[in-house]
Backbone as a chain_set.jsonl record, in Angstrom:
{"seq": "MEVLAMATKELERLPRLLVTLDEAARTLGLSRKTLLRRVADSTVRAVRIGRRLQVPISEIERLVAGA", "coords": {"N": [[0.786, -1.224, 0.154], [2.031, 1.195, 0.866], [3.89, 1.613, -1.081], [2.315, 2.004, -3.402], [1.173, 4.37, -2.851], [3.255, 6.189, -2.842], [4.15, 5.824, -5.445], [1.979, 6.995, -6.814], [1.99, 9.661, -5.933], [4.282, 10.297, -7.296], [3.507, 10.278, -9.927], [1.635, 12.193, -10.055], [3.412, 14.416, -9.954], [4.283, 14.549, -12.48], [4.061, 16.459, -15.693], [1.076, 16.929, -17.518], [0.546, 15.412, -20.442], [-1.322, 15.069, -22.343], [-4.832, 15.958, -23.274], [-8.3, 15.834, -22.856], [-10.744, 15.479, -25.384], [-12.855, 17.31, -24.928], [-11.603, 19.172, -23.245], [-9.616, 20.264, -24.836], [-11.119, 21.232, -26.971], [-12.391, 23.567, -25.588], [-10.31, 24.954, -24.768], [-9.226, 25.919, -27.247], [-11.364, 27.351, -28.162], [-13.192, 26.052, -29.754], [-16.012, 24.017, -30.903], [-16.815, 20.908, -29.721], [-17.552, 19.257, -31.81], [-16.576, 20.558, -34.143], [-13.921, 20.233, -33.548], [-13.708, 17.539, -33.633], [-14.14, 17.05, -36.446], [-11.957, 18.284, -37.404], [-9.868, 16.603, -36.374], [-10.659, 14.327, -37.93], [-10.207, 15.385, -40.627], [-7.384, 15.485, -40.361], [-6.029, 17.825, -39.688], [-5.849, 18.541, -36.983], [-4.106, 16.764, -34.855], [-4.559, 13.802, -33.121], [-4.758, 11.346, -30.422], [-5.549, 8.053, -29.866], [-6.319, 6.279, -27.161], [-7.333, 3.323, -26.09], [-10.681, 3.52, -26.055], [-10.803, 6.229, -25.761], [-10.328, 9.442, -27.097], [-7.71, 11.656, -27.209], [-5.949, 14.845, -27.132], [-2.641, 15.929, -27.715], [-0.86, 18.065, -25.782], [1.098, 19.63, -26.757], [0.177, 19.704, -29.313], [-1.888, 21.462, -29.069], [-0.508, 23.771, -28.456], [0.989, 24.091, -30.701], [-1.155, 24.853, -32.374], [-2.016, 27.048, -31.293], [0.225, 28.982, -31.55], [0.408, 29.142, -34.298], [-1.881, 30.649, -34.908]], "CA": [[0.092, 0.096, 0.067], [2.83, 2.41, 0.808], [4.601, 1.737, -2.606], [1.36, 2.517, -4.385], [0.835, 5.861, -2.417], [4.578, 6.766, -3.461], [3.929, 5.842, -6.872], [0.846, 7.99, -7.146], [2.621, 10.934, -5.748], [5.31, 10.633, -8.218], [2.666, 10.473, -11.162], [1.026, 13.581, -9.892], [4.308, 15.485, -10.292], [4.663, 14.658, -13.897], [3.265, 17.355, -16.306], [0.006, 16.308, -18.293], [0.925, 15.521, -22.062], [-2.708, 14.875, -23.144], [-6.043, 16.506, -22.48], [-9.557, 15.249, -23.547], [-11.25, 16.271, -26.493], [-13.628, 18.42, -24.659], [-10.699, 20.225, -22.909], [-8.872, 20.884, -26.038], [-12.167, 22.365, -27.607], [-12.614, 24.632, -24.754], [-9.103, 25.748, -24.798], [-9.116, 26.315, -28.659], [-12.619, 27.987, -28.462], [-14.078, 25.526, -30.878], [-17.084, 23.1, -30.53], [-16.391, 19.348, -29.838], [-17.943, 18.719, -33.075], [-15.699, 21.159, -35.089], [-12.607, 19.703, -33.3], [-13.752, 16.052, -34.219], [-13.928, 17.232, -38.04], [-10.362, 18.752, -37.683], [-9.122, 15.473, -36.163], [-10.917, 13.366, -38.953], [-9.338, 15.516, -41.868], [-5.872, 15.407, -40.21], [-5.724, 19.111, -39.169], [-5.341, 18.364, -35.692], [-3.553, 15.411, -34.326], [-5.111, 13.219, -31.713], [-4.316, 9.937, -29.992], [-6.507, 7.25, -29.274], [-6.076, 5.401, -25.889], [-8.292, 2.54, -25.912], [-11.683, 4.223, -26.676], [-10.742, 7.6, -25.647], [-9.41, 10.225, -27.994], [-7.122, 12.821, -26.536], [-5.139, 15.737, -27.919], [-1.51, 16.158, -27.25], [-0.735, 19.559, -25.227], [1.999, 20.036, -27.988], [-0.657, 19.972, -30.634], [-2.675, 22.645, -28.752], [0.563, 24.845, -28.484], [1.256, 24.334, -32.3], [-2.322, 25.345, -33.041], [-2.221, 28.63, -30.76], [1.316, 29.486, -32.019], [-0.003, 29.271, -35.661], [-3.153, 31.446, -35.143]], "C": [[0.993, 1.204, -0.142], [3.543, 2.687, -0.468], [3.618, 2.337, -3.53], [0.992, 3.912, -4.199], [2.119, 6.619, -3.082], [4.462, 6.892, -4.84], [2.911, 6.924, -7.453], [1.266, 9.297, -7.132], [3.513, 11.348, -6.779], [4.546, 11.029, -9.498], [2.158, 11.671, -11.196], [1.942, 14.704, -10.092], [4.463, 15.714, -11.857], [3.659, 15.635, -14.749], [2.258, 16.441, -17.363], [0.629, 16.58, -19.714], [-0.362, 15.425, -22.922], [-3.961, 15.411, -22.352], [-7.242, 15.941, -23.369], [-9.918, 16.192, -24.509], [-12.108, 17.649, -26.116], [-12.578, 19.725, -23.988], [-10.111, 21.051, -23.866], [-9.814, 21.738, -26.825], [-12.254, 23.494, -26.943], [-11.446, 25.609, -24.865], [-8.963, 26.493, -26.087], [-10.306, 27.36, -28.917], [-13.32, 27.319, -29.546], [-15.241, 24.447, -30.197], [-16.402, 21.81, -30.497], [-16.622, 18.88, -31.154], [-16.973, 19.232, -34.07], [-14.251, 20.5, -34.879], [-12.535, 18.254, -33.685], [-13.514, 16.195, -35.729], [-12.42, 17.504, -38.28], [-9.555, 17.435, -37.321], [-9.305, 14.489, -37.312], [-10.283, 13.894, -40.257], [-7.868, 15.828, -41.549], [-5.259, 16.849, -39.959], [-5.08, 19.287, -37.757], [-5.203, 16.876, -35.306], [-4.053, 15.072, -33.003], [-4.682, 11.819, -31.519], [-5.341, 9.188, -29.454], [-6.011, 6.289, -28.241], [-7.094, 4.57, -25.677], [-9.62, 3.093, -26.727], [-11.702, 5.736, -26.569], [-9.803, 8.209, -26.591], [-8.957, 11.421, -27.359], [-6.07, 13.649, -27.536], [-3.854, 16.046, -27.29], [-1.45, 17.597, -26.718], [0.048, 20.114, -26.428], [1.254, 20.583, -29.159], [-1.347, 21.355, -30.283], [-1.72, 23.811, -28.904], [0.931, 25.14, -29.884], [0.003, 25.237, -32.674], [-2.412, 26.966, -32.556], [-1.096, 29.487, -31.289], [0.937, 30.044, -33.511], [-1.114, 30.282, -35.922], [-2.795, 32.803, -35.171]], "O": [[0.874, 2.024, -1.053], [3.763, 3.829, -0.872], [4.004, 3.124, -4.394], [0.57, 4.61, -5.121], [1.935, 7.598, -3.806], [4.652, 7.968, -5.406], [3.133, 7.584, -8.468], [1.036, 10.068, -8.064], [3.582, 12.517, -7.16], [4.902, 12.035, -10.112], [2.162, 12.3, -12.255], [1.505, 15.823, -10.361], [4.708, 16.799, -12.384], [2.462, 15.576, -14.468], [2.657, 15.414, -17.912], [1.099, 17.655, -20.086], [-0.355, 15.706, -24.121], [-4.114, 15.342, -21.133], [-7.045, 15.634, -24.544], [-9.575, 17.374, -24.556], [-12.093, 18.714, -26.732], [-12.748, 20.927, -24.193], [-10.067, 22.28, -23.811], [-9.447, 22.811, -27.304], [-12.208, 24.531, -27.604], [-11.573, 26.824, -25.022], [-8.592, 27.666, -26.038], [-10.192, 28.166, -29.84], [-14.048, 28.001, -30.268], [-15.211, 24.175, -28.997], [-15.431, 21.629, -31.232], [-15.827, 18.062, -31.618], [-16.509, 18.416, -34.865], [-13.509, 20.259, -35.83], [-11.464, 17.752, -34.026], [-12.684, 15.446, -36.246], [-11.781, 17.013, -39.21], [-8.558, 17.208, -38.006], [-8.334, 13.845, -37.71], [-9.819, 13.054, -41.028], [-7.172, 16.387, -42.396], [-4.039, 16.996, -40.033], [-4.094, 19.962, -37.461], [-6.062, 16.005, -35.443], [-4.018, 15.789, -32.003], [-4.26, 11.175, -32.48], [-6.03, 9.681, -28.561], [-5.198, 5.45, -28.632], [-7.964, 5.07, -24.963], [-9.599, 3.098, -27.957], [-12.507, 6.419, -27.201], [-8.718, 7.711, -26.892], [-9.802, 12.223, -26.96], [-5.51, 13.151, -28.513], [-3.982, 16.496, -26.152], [-2.128, 18.383, -27.38], [-0.429, 21.067, -27.045], [1.541, 21.58, -29.822], [-1.369, 22.269, -31.107], [-2.135, 24.819, -29.477], [1.165, 26.293, -30.247], [0.193, 26.305, -33.256], [-2.786, 27.894, -33.274], [-1.347, 30.674, -31.498], [1.14, 31.213, -33.838], [-1.274, 30.731, -37.057], [-3.656, 33.664, -35.349]]}, "num_chains": 1, "name": "protein.A"}
């Protein structure tokens, strides 16, 4: 149990690398549907982990810098 608690604390210190589709859409000022269309046409890069689609923070930074 103690090892698990220590591992959890270490993970909490790591920066987030991915955000949910909803978080990315909110950050970019887009609707979820528009963001999904941009992912489908490869304008925005996303990563599927299991059934979840997530957007890398670096992709959001790229889009904001290019705006």
